C-alpha positions in Angstrom: 62.6 109.8 87.7 64.1 109.0 91.0 67.2 107.3 89.6 68.3 110.6 88.1 68.5 112.0 91.6 71.6 110.0 92.1 73.3 112.3 89.6 71.9 115.7 90.6 70.8 115.5 94.2 73.1 115.4 97.3 73.0 112.0 99.2 75.1 110.7 102.0 76.3 107.8 99.8 76.9 109.7 96.5 78.1 113.3 95.9 76.3 115.9 93.9 76.8 118.1 90.8 77.6 121.3 92.7 75.2 124.2 92.2 72.9 122.5 89.7 70.0 121.7 92.0 67.1 119.4 91.0 64.8 121.4 88.8 67.0 122.1 85.8 68.4 118.6 85.5 64.8 117.2 85.8 63.5 119.5 83.1 66.3 118.5 80.8 65.7 114.9 81.5 62.1 115.2 80.5 63.2 116.5 77.1 65.7 113.7 76.3 64.4 110.2 75.7 67.9 108.8 75.3 68.8 110.0 78.8 65.6 108.6 80.3 66.3 105.2 78.8 69.8 105.3 80.1 68.7 106.0 83.7 66.1 103.2 83.5 68.9 100.7 83.0 70.6 101.7 86.2 70.5 98.6 88.6 70.0 96.1 85.8 72.2 93.0 85.7 72.9 93.7 82.0 74.6 97.0 82.9 77.0 95.1 85.2 77.7 92.1 83.0 77.8 93.6 79.4 80.8 96.0 79.0 79.5 97.3 75.6 76.1 98.1 77.1 77.8 99.8 80.1 79.8 101.9 77.8 76.8 102.9 75.7 74.8 103.9 78.8 77.8 105.8 80.3 78.1 107.8 77.1 74.4 108.7 77.3 74.9 109.8 80.8 77.9 111.9 79.7 75.8 113.6 77.1 73.1 114.4 79.7 75.7 115.8 82.1 77.1 118.0 79.3 73.6 119.4 78.6 73.3 120.2 82.3 76.4 122.4 81.8 74.9 124.0 78.7 76.9 122.0 76.2 74.3 120.4 73.9 75.2 117.6 71.5 78.5 116.8 73.2 79.2 113.4 74.8 82.6 114.0 76.3 82.7 115.8 79.7 86.5 116.3 79.4 85.9 118.3 76.2 83.3 120.4 78.0 85.7 121.1 80.9 88.4 122.2 78.5 86.0 124.4 76.5 84.6 126.1 79.6 88.1 126.8 81.0 89.3 128.0 77.6 86.3 130.4 77.3 87.3 132.0 80.6 91.0 132.2 80.3 92.0 132.1 76.6 94.1 135.1 75.8 93.2 137.2 72.7 96.9 137.9 71.9 99.8 135.5 72.3 101.8 138.4 73.8 99.2 139.1 76.4 100.5 138.5 79.9 99.0 135.5 81.7 96.8 136.7 84.6 97.8 134.4 87.4 95.7 136.3 89.9 92.5 135.7 87.9 93.4 131.9 87.7 93.7 131.7 91.5 90.1 132.9 91.8 88.8 130.2 89.5 86.1 128.0 91.0 86.7 124.5 89.8 83.2 123.4 91.1 81.7 125.3 88.1 83.1 122.6 85.8 81.5 119.2 85.2 83.3 116.2 86.7 86.0 114.7 84.6 85.4 111.4 82.8 87.4 109.4 85.4 85.4 111.0 88.2 82.1 110.6 86.5 82.8 106.9 85.9 83.1 106.3 89.7 79.9 108.3 90.2 78.2 106.2 87.6 79.4 103.0 89.3 78.1 104.1 92.6 74.7 105.2 91.2 74.3 101.8 89.4 75.2 99.9 92.6 72.7 101.9 94.7 69.9 101.4 92.1 70.6 97.6 92.2 70.0 97.7 95.9 66.8 99.7 95.5 65.5 97.4 92.8 66.0 94.4 95.1 65.1 96.0 98.4 62.4 93.3 98.8 65.0 90.6 99.1 66.8 89.6 102.3 70.1 90.1 100.5 69.6 92.9 97.8 73.1 92.5 96.3 76.1 90.2 96.5 78.5 92.8 95.0 81.0 94.6 97.1 81.1 98.4 97.4 84.9 98.5 96.7 84.4 97.5 93.1 81.7 100.1 92.6 83.0 103.5 93.4 84.1 103.2 97.1 87.3 102.3 98.9 87.6 100.8 102.4 89.6 102.8 104.8 89.9 102.5 108.6 86.9 100.3 108.8 84.7 102.6 106.7 83.9 103.1 103.0 85.0 106.4 101.4 84.3 107.7 97.9 86.7 106.6 95.2 87.0 109.8 93.3 89.0 108.5 90.3 91.6 106.0 89.1 95.1 106.9 88.2 97.0 110.1 88.7 95.1 113.3 89.4 97.3 115.2 86.9 99.7 114.2 84.2 103.3 114.2 85.5 104.4 117.1 83.4 101.6 119.2 84.7 102.3 118.3 88.3 106.0 119.0 87.9 105.2 122.4 86.3 102.8 123.4 89.0 105.3 122.4 91.7 108.1 124.4 90.0 105.8 127.4 89.7 104.7 127.1 93.3 108.2 127.0 94.5 109.2 130.0 92.4 106.3 132.0 93.7 107.2 131.2 97.3 110.8 132.2 96.7 109.7 135.4 95.2 107.4 136.2 98.1 110.2 135.5 100.6 112.6 137.8 98.7 110.0 140.6 98.7 109.4 140.1 102.4 113.1 140.3 103.1 113.5 143.4 101.0 110.6 145.1 102.9 112.1 144.1 106.2 115.6 145.5 105.3 114.0 148.7 104.0 112.0 149.2 107.2 115.0 148.4 109.3 117.2 151.0 107.6 114.5 153.7 108.1 114.1 152.7 111.8 117.8 153.0 112.4 118.1 156.4 110.7 120.0 155.1 107.6 119.3 157.1 104.5 120.7 157.3 101.0 123.6 159.7 100.7 121.9 161.3 97.7 119.0 162.3 99.9 121.2 164.5 102.0 122.4 166.4 98.9 118.9 167.4 97.8 
């Protein structure tokens, strides 16, 4: 089903689910009638005008995306993101030290898109399908891209990735504080190394060394 390509295949006018390719999403789609029916509705006026229908279809797409990321019978991509992250970084003991180095190597592209991001992807896919469905008309759509997953900027349209804040305020503040603390620690370590090297270069040694 070509409309499903808007979710899993890279296009210039819609991004892709990184690393998922075409074959696996297509095979999963063939198994799920609910997902097929949801994709068929892409581009229909009912999906634009009926908020309840749009919500139902969006939830079906969420469920399909979750299955692409090996989370069957789940309809919330945010829950899948949390579970995948927890599976990788949950500590077995509350006294276990947090491995910050391991977290730095975490590849966020291995997670499904969050719900806010998927919604914008959903709006873009629906908008594109509406144009495809009416390609035989001189004016395929009267709707504007800026209400359907894009934002105008410097005379061009760019992806609107999500609405609202990227992170909750308390998370952003915590990350900023942690980043500043790490930078200060790195600076102190560098200074300590410089002073130590400088003392050795100038022939300064600890008095205790001379007594040994």
